[in-house]
N, C-alpha and C positions, 0 to 999 in steps of 0.2 A: 504494500500500500504506500503510495507516494504522498508527500506532504507539499502541495503546491505553494502554500503560503510561507513555508520555511519555519513554521512554529517549532517543530521538533529540533531543528538546528539551532534556533535562537535559545531554546531551553537548554540544550546541551552546552552551548557556549556560556550561558549564565552559570551553569554548574561548574564548568571549567574555571571561570573567573572566581567563583566562590572557593573552589579548591585551592587556587593560587593564592587568594587572600588568606585562607586558613594556613597554608604553608608559610606564608610571610609572617603571620602572627606567632606561629609555633617557633619559627626560627628566631624571631625577635626575643622570645622568652628564654632562649638558650644563651648562657654566658659566652661571650666572645673573648679571644685573647687580645684583640684590639677593638675598640668601640666602633670603628667604622668598617670593619671587615665582616661580611656575611657570605655564606655559600651561595645564596641566591636560589634557594629551592623553588621559589615561585616561577623561576625561569624554566624549570622542567615543563611546566604546564604550557608556557608559551611555545616552546619547541615542539611539544607533542601536537598542539593545535595547528601549528604551522605545517607540520608534515602530514597531519590527518585531514585538515580542512582548508589549508591555504593561507596566504599572507593576510588577506582581508580579515578572515576570522581570527587569526592570531593577533592582529592589531586591535580588534574589538575586545578580545579577552584581556589583552595588556592594558588598554585604556580603562576598562571597567575595574580591573585589579588595582591599577594605580589610584583611581578615585576612591575605591573602598579602603585601601590601606592608608591612603592619605587621611581619610576621615577617622579610621580606627586608631591610627597612631598619633592623631592630632598634629600632623606635620603639614597639612594641606596648605599649599602655596608658600611654605617655608623653604629654607635652603636644602633640607634633607629631601623634601618633595621634589624640588627642582633637580637634584642629583638623581633621584629615582626615575623621574620622567625622562631626563636627558639620556641617562644610561640605558633605560629600557627601550626607548625609541631607537637609539643607535644600534643596540643589540638586535632588535627586531629587523631593522632595515638591512643590516649586514647578513643576518641569517636568511632573510627572505630573498635577497639578491643571490646569495650563494646557492640556496635551494632551487631557485628558479633557473639559473644558468649553469649550475654544476651539480645537478642532482645525482648524477652517476659518480661524481668525484667525491662529494662530501657525505660522509656518514653522519648520523645524529651526533656522534661524539665530535667530529670535526666541526659541524655547525655550532655546537655548543662552545667549543674553544674560540671560534671566530666571534661569536656573540659575546662571550665573556671579555674578550680583548677589546671589542668595540665599546662595551659597557664601561670598562675601566678607562679607556681613552677619553670617552666623552665626559666622564666624571672629572677627569683631570682638566679638561678644557673648561668645564663649569667652575671648578675650584679656582682656576686661574682667573677667570672672568669675574668671580664674586669676591675672592678673598686674598689670593696670594700673588706675590711677584713671580715672574716667569722662571727665574732661577730656582726658586723653591719647588715649583711644580716639576721642572725638568729633573730635579734630584729624586723625585718620587716615581719616575717612569719605570726604573728597573723593579722596584718593589711592587708596583701595581701590575706590571707584566707578569711577574712571578705569581702573584696572588690570582690573577685572572686565569693562568694556566691551571692552577689547583682547583679553583672554583668551576672552571669550564670542564675539567675532567670529571669532577663529582656530579655536576648536573647532567653532563652528557651520558655518563654511565647510567644514571637514574632514568633519564629519558629513554635510552635504549631499552632498559628493562620494562618500562611502562609500555612502550610500543610493542615489545614482544608479547606482553600480557594482553594487549588489545587485539593482536593478531590471533591469539589463542581463544580469546573470548568471543570473537566474531562468529555469528551463526553461519554455517555453510548455506549456500543458496538452496532454496527449495526447488529441486529439479522437477517436482510434480506440479508446481504451480502453473496455471495457464499463462 
């Protein structure tokens, strides 16, 4: 049975956004070695949606997740929110372009590494723009690059696991249907 209005897809995307917001809140409750370093577990959902439903759906989930978490974390339109939005949009854009033009080249793990690096790079650009002199930001590049590799590996491995589970959970087509 098809859904011409797209209601089922919109409902699924809303659930994805809620799951991403929940992952963000859970991760936020976990103590971090550095206050501004997080794994970015919500990005697992963005990558899964990108590969399952396309770039537009992934952007919709990302936008809804950013709005929800900005409200939940009381950071809406503050510097932390701007860092999240900038990093999230940069990550989505790089992963979407790589998935579109290099789907056979980039695995979910590779896309995650690209996205994490874009996220960190855009955050450095925003930090430079809002707070820091250029020299201080340039000094952070090696640290942010190393952290993005670690976070990209973790989220990519998790996204691959979720995608494998989705493949297993799919119903086989009903060959007896008219």
